[in-house]
N, C-alpha and C positions, 0 to 999 in steps of 0.2 A: 779803391776796391777793384776797379776795372780800368785798364788802359790799352787801347789799340794804337800802335805806333807804325805809321806808314804801311798799313796792311792792304795787300792786294790778293784777290782770289780769282784765278782763272780755271774753269773746269775743263775737263778733257774734250768737251764739245766745242771749246773755244769761247764759251760765254765768260765775259768779264763781269763777275758778280760784284766785286768790291775793287775800287781803284784808289790807291793811296789814301786809305781810310784812317782817320785819326779821331779818337774819342777818349775822353777821360770821365769816369763817373766816380765821385767820392763816396766814401763810406757814409751810409745813412741817407743817401739821396733816393728820391722816387723819380724815375725818368720814364716818360712816354716816348716810344719810338714809332714814328709814323712815316708814311710815304706811299707812293703809288705801287700798284702791283708790279713786280719785277724790279723793284728799286734796289734790292739787296738785303731786305730785312731778314728773310729766312736764313740767308748765308751768315749774316751777323750772329744770329742765335746759334746756328750750328758750330760756328767757330768759338763762340763763347762757352759752349758746352763740350768743346773738343770732339765733336762728331766729325768735323772736318779740320784740316790744317791749312793755313794760308799758303799761297804761292810765294809770298815774301812778306816781311814785316814781323813784328813782335806783338804778342798778346800777354798781358799780365792780369791775373785775377788774384786778389788778396796778396799781392807781392810776389806771386809765383809765375814764372814764365811757362805757360801751358803749352806753347809750341814745342818746347824742348822736353816736355814730359814723356817719360818712357811709357810704352803701350800698357805695360802691366800696372802702372800707377794711375791710369786714366779712370778706372772704376772708383778708386779711392777719392780722386779729385771730385768726381761727380756726386759723391756722397756728401760733399760739403755744400752742395747747391740744393735749393728747393726749386722744382720746376712744375709749372701748371700749363697744360695744353688746352687747346680749343675743344678737343673731343673727349675730355675727362680721363679716359684710359683707366677706368675702374675694372676690377676683376669681378665679373658678373655673378659668380657663385659664392662670393664672399660678402658678408654683411658689412655695414659701415665700419664697425669697430675693427674687423679683421683686415679690411682694405687699408686702414690707417696703420694698424699694428704691423702689417706686412713690411712696411718700410723700415721698421725697427728690427724685426726678426731676421731679415736678410743680412743685417750687420751685427747679429749675435748680441743684441742688447738683452740684458737679464730680464726675465719675466716680471719681476717685481717692478722694475722701472717702466716696463711697457704698461702694466696695469695702472700705474700712476699717471704716466704721460698721456696716454690716448684719451681718457675721459677729460683731462684738462684741455687738450687741443680741441676736442669735439665741442666742449662748452664755449671755447673761444670763438668758434665759427658758427655757433648757434644751432648745433646738432646734437645736443646732449640727449634729447629724447628719441633720436633716430639710430642709436648704436646698433640695434639688432635688425634694422631694415636692410633688405637687399637693394642694390642699385635700381632695379626695375620698378621698385615701388616709390622712388623718389622723383621729384620734379627736376628739370634741367638745372635750375638754380641750386637745388640741394645737392645734386651730383657734383656740381662744380665746387661747392663748399667742402665736400668730402675730398675732392682732389686737392683743394687748398690745404685742408687739414693734413693730408698725407705729405704734402710738400713742406709743411711747417714742423712736423713732429720731430725731426732731427735737429731742430733749432738752427737752421742755416743762417749764415750771415748775409747771403745773397739769394734772393728769390727772383726767378725768371718766369714771367707770365707771357706766354705766346698766344695772342688772341684769346684770352681766357673768357671773354664775353661773346665770342662768335656764335655760340649755339644756344644762347639763352635770351629771354625776352628783354626788351630795353629797360623796363623797371628793375628787373633782377640784375641787369648789368651794372646799374648805378649802385646797387647794394654790394656787389662783389668788389667794385673799385673802392667804395667807401670802407669796406672791410680791409682791403689791401692798404689803404691810407692809414687806418688805425694800427695795423701791423707795422707799417713804416715808422710810425711815431715811437714805437718801442725799440727802434734802432736797426731794423732789418732793411738792407738796401734792396730796392725793387726796380727791376727793368721790365716794363710792360710794352709789348708790341701790340698795336691796335690800329684798326681802320675806322673806329667810331669817334668821329670828331666832336660829337655832342658831349661825350664823356670827357674828352681832353679839355674842352672849354669849361666844363663844370668844375673840374678839380685843378687847383692852382699848383701844378707840378711842372718841372722842367720838361720841355718838349724838344726832342731831336728829330729832325726831318731828314730822311735818307732819299736820295734820288740818283739814279745812274751810278750806284755804288759809292756815293760820296755823301758826307754830311753837308747839306745845303743850307741848313739853318739850325741854330741852337738857341732856343728861347727859354730863358730862366724866369720870365715873368708871365708866361702863358698869354702872350699877346698875339701878334700877327704872324703865326707860323704858316708854313707852306701848306696849302690844301691840295688834295688830289684833283 
């Protein structure tokens, strides 16, 4: 599903964000990405979403070399991804239903399919009763579930979660990762960047630790991974 081959990224400021970075994530895996601040986690996500291009190396997502992707094709590539951010990024004047439906409308999905798909996804994330609520009337955990529903509504094969529990309470953080784990069991590949080590310990998923722009440990048994 994902392969980084000898990837390096040097910004114009001279910052070496990634250094000969190599990583492979197979289809259907759930991977936590951890590491200290400034380790290169954000650059890894930006490269994975093709927001940035590497200085050198190759990046493959679902068999496609995204480094060589033409600029006009980048939006179409991103539509194959589901992405959840720390700050939810909901549209404040749209209710829950329309926030999720928006992801389908921008890709010209027929109205009948939207009316079928959105309620199903809202039910999946436990928000069937909140379809007409505005984001301001939801808790932080509920807002993150809306963001998750929006990321899932296009049925992506890869879900990228960038600190998805950073703005919600610890108890709700567990619920979000538990939900992501259930989604993963259905076949969706999940890459989750996090700094919450209690969550990483709780869930038995692969743990990749990045430091100084390199993979310093790759623990498939959730044992003694590197701590900040």
